[in-house]
C-alpha positions as CSV (number, residue, x, y, z in Angstrom):
1,M,71.0,61.0,258.3
2,K,71.7,61.5,254.6
3,K,73.0,64.9,255.6
4,I,75.4,63.4,258.0
5,I,76.7,61.0,255.5
6,F,77.0,63.6,253.0
7,G,78.9,65.8,255.4
8,L,81.5,63.0,256.2
9,V,81.9,62.1,252.5
10,C,83.0,65.6,252.1
11,I,85.3,65.9,255.0
12,L,87.2,62.5,253.7
13,L,87.4,64.0,250.3
14,F,88.7,67.4,251.7
15,S,91.2,65.5,253.7
16,C,92.5,63.2,250.8
17,N,93.2,66.1,248.6
18,K,94.8,68.0,251.1
19,R,97.1,65.1,251.8
20,K,98.0,64.7,248.2
21,D,99.1,68.5,247.9
22,V,101.3,67.8,250.8
23,Q,102.9,65.0,249.4
24,Q,103.3,66.8,246.0
25,T,105.1,69.7,247.6
26,S,107.6,67.3,249.4
27,V,108.5,65.7,246.2
28,S,109.0,69.0,244.4
29,K,111.2,70.2,247.4
30,T,113.2,66.9,247.3
31,K,113.8,67.3,243.4
32,Y,115.0,70.8,243.9
33,K,117.4,69.8,246.7
34,T,118.9,66.9,244.3
35,E,119.4,69.2,241.5
36,S,121.3,71.7,243.9
37,I,123.5,69.2,245.2
38,S,124.5,67.7,241.9
39,N,125.5,71.1,240.5
40,D,129.3,70.6,241.2
41,K,132.0,72.1,238.7
42,P,133.5,69.6,236.2
43,R,137.0,68.4,237.2
44,S,138.4,70.5,234.3
45,E,137.1,73.7,235.7
46,I,138.5,73.2,239.3
47,K,142.0,74.5,239.0
48,D,144.1,75.2,235.9
49,I,147.8,75.5,236.8
50,D,150.8,75.9,234.5
51,Y,153.5,73.6,236.1
52,S,156.0,74.4,233.4
53,P,158.1,76.8,235.6
54,Y,158.3,74.0,238.5
55,F,159.4,71.7,235.7
56,Q,162.2,73.9,234.6
57,E,163.5,74.8,238.1
58,A,163.5,71.0,238.9
59,K,165.5,70.1,235.9
60,Q,168.1,72.8,236.8
61,Y,168.1,71.8,240.4
62,C,168.6,68.0,239.5
63,K,171.4,69.0,237.2
64,N,173.3,71.4,239.8
65,N,172.9,68.7,242.6
66,N,173.7,65.5,240.6
67,L,170.4,64.0,240.9
68,N,168.5,61.8,238.6
69,Q,167.8,63.6,235.4
70,K,165.4,61.2,233.8
71,K,162.4,61.4,236.3
72,F,161.1,63.6,239.0
73,I,158.0,63.7,241.2
74,L,155.9,66.7,241.8
75,I,153.1,66.9,244.5
76,D,150.7,69.9,244.6
77,L,148.9,70.3,247.9
78,G,147.3,73.5,246.6
79,L,144.8,71.0,244.6
80,H,141.7,69.3,246.2
81,S,142.7,66.2,247.9
82,G,139.9,64.4,245.8
83,L,141.8,65.0,242.8
84,K,145.1,63.5,241.5
85,R,148.2,65.6,242.5
86,F,151.0,63.2,242.6
87,F,152.7,63.7,239.2
88,V,155.7,61.6,237.9
89,Y,157.6,63.9,235.3
90,D,159.9,62.5,232.4
91,F,162.7,65.1,231.7
92,K,163.5,63.5,228.6
93,K,159.9,63.4,227.1
94,N,159.2,66.9,228.8
95,K,155.7,65.5,229.9
96,I,153.9,64.2,232.9
97,L,153.9,60.1,232.6
98,N,151.5,59.4,235.5
99,S,149.3,60.9,237.9
100,Y,148.1,59.5,241.3
101,M,145.9,60.1,244.3
102,V,147.9,61.1,247.4
103,S,147.2,62.0,251.0
104,H,148.5,64.7,253.3
105,G,148.8,65.5,257.1
106,C,145.7,66.1,259.1
107,G,147.3,68.6,261.4
108,D,145.0,69.4,264.1
109,N,142.1,67.6,262.6
110,Q,141.1,64.0,263.1
111,W,143.5,61.3,261.6
112,G,141.7,59.3,258.8
113,R,139.2,62.0,258.0
114,T,139.1,64.6,254.9
115,S,138.6,67.7,257.2
116,S,141.2,69.8,255.4
117,K,140.6,68.5,251.7
118,E,140.4,72.2,250.4
119,D,143.0,73.9,252.5
120,V,146.0,71.7,253.4
121,P,147.8,72.7,256.6
122,V,151.6,72.6,256.1
123,S,154.4,72.5,258.9
124,N,157.9,71.6,259.3
125,E,157.4,71.2,263.3
126,S,157.6,67.7,265.2
127,D,154.1,66.4,266.1
128,S,152.4,68.9,263.9
129,H,150.9,66.0,262.0
130,C,151.2,68.2,258.9
131,S,152.8,67.7,255.5
132,S,155.8,69.8,254.5
133,V,156.5,71.7,251.4
134,G,159.8,71.9,249.8
135,K,162.4,69.7,247.8
136,Y,162.9,66.0,249.0
137,I,165.5,63.5,247.7
138,I,164.1,60.0,247.5
139,S,166.6,57.7,249.1
140,D,166.9,54.1,250.5
141,R,163.8,51.6,249.9
142,G,162.6,50.2,253.2
143,V,160.1,48.1,255.0
144,S,156.6,49.6,255.9
145,Q,153.7,48.6,258.4
146,W,151.4,50.1,255.8
147,G,150.1,49.0,252.4
148,I,152.2,47.0,250.3
149,K,155.0,47.0,253.1
150,V,157.3,49.1,251.1
151,N,158.6,52.6,251.9
152,Y,161.0,55.0,250.7
153,L,163.1,57.5,253.0
154,L,162.5,61.1,252.3
155,Q,165.5,63.7,252.8
156,G,164.2,67.2,253.1
157,K,166.5,69.8,251.6
158,E,165.1,73.0,252.7
159,K,164.1,74.9,255.8
160,T,160.5,74.0,255.2
161,N,161.0,70.3,255.5
162,S,164.3,69.9,257.0
163,N,162.7,67.7,259.8
164,A,161.5,65.1,257.8
165,K,163.9,62.5,258.8
166,N,163.3,63.1,262.5
167,R,159.3,63.3,261.8
168,A,159.6,59.8,259.9
169,I,158.1,61.3,256.8
170,V,158.3,58.6,254.2
171,L,156.6,57.6,251.0
172,H,154.3,54.6,251.4
173,S,151.1,53.1,250.3
174,W,147.8,53.1,252.4
175,E,144.7,50.9,251.9
176,A,142.5,53.9,252.5
177,I,143.8,55.8,249.6
178,P,141.5,55.5,246.5
179,N,142.9,54.6,242.9
180,N,140.7,57.4,241.2
181,E,139.7,60.9,241.8
182,V,136.8,61.1,244.2
183,Y,136.1,65.0,243.9
184,P,134.2,66.6,245.6
185,E,135.0,64.0,248.4
186,G,138.4,64.0,249.7
187,T,141.3,61.6,250.4
188,P,141.8,60.2,253.9
189,E,144.5,62.2,256.0
190,G,147.4,60.9,257.8
191,W,150.1,62.3,259.9
192,G,152.1,64.1,257.2
193,C,153.5,61.1,255.1
194,P,152.6,61.3,251.4
195,A,150.6,58.0,251.0
196,V,149.3,56.5,247.8
197,S,147.2,53.7,247.0
198,N,148.6,49.8,247.1
199,E,148.2,49.9,243.2
200,S,149.8,53.1,242.7
201,M,152.7,52.2,244.9
202,L,153.5,49.2,243.0
203,E,154.0,51.4,239.7
204,I,155.9,54.1,241.7
205,D,158.0,51.5,243.3
206,E,159.1,50.2,240.0
207,I,160.0,53.6,238.7
208,L,162.1,54.1,241.9
209,K,164.0,51.1,241.8
210,Q,165.2,51.9,238.3
211,N,165.7,55.5,239.1
212,K,167.9,56.4,242.0
213,N,168.2,59.8,243.9
214,V,164.9,61.1,242.3
215,L,163.8,64.8,243.4
216,M,160.4,64.8,245.0
217,W,159.2,68.4,245.3
218,V,156.0,69.1,247.3
219,I,154.4,72.5,246.5
220,K,151.1,74.2,247.7
221,S,150.1,76.1,244.5
């Protein structure tokens, strides 16, 4: 009887030690996985671009076409959508005044998702649901069904964005757009309009009410 009891105790001790080893192994794997996930590149190392050539070309373009020579807007769709890529540039001060988050078109992907956060599809075709690169003139202020209910019509001035009016591409706000950078996550995608957050649009609206015929240049660096 004593031998049987001793044997049962040994089995129980062995089982407990084995279970403890399994738990330790599981925790170790989880820790390794967490460390791997958090190893994202710092925002400053993601993409370093010299925009000065674009600023110089924009300045000359505005002068040649009698556009606003105080401010202009540059949107770089070459940047990850979780980063601020909507820049308000001051020609007089020769610097970027503000930067904001902005959406792009989803293309063949599902609306409202972030499927193309790293590689934005661009097109000038109707029903493509894509953003279009090129120079635009920001014109009439109108009423929007989105965000703060304000939008600005966009006149596409190049072959790459000439269908902007027919496609109803406008600058507006959208509640889904974050105020701050969310990298490595992306920004929700629409059907081609450059949409910013409600808070951002309040600031941009004030700038555009004071500055008419502003150039907006959408690039993909």
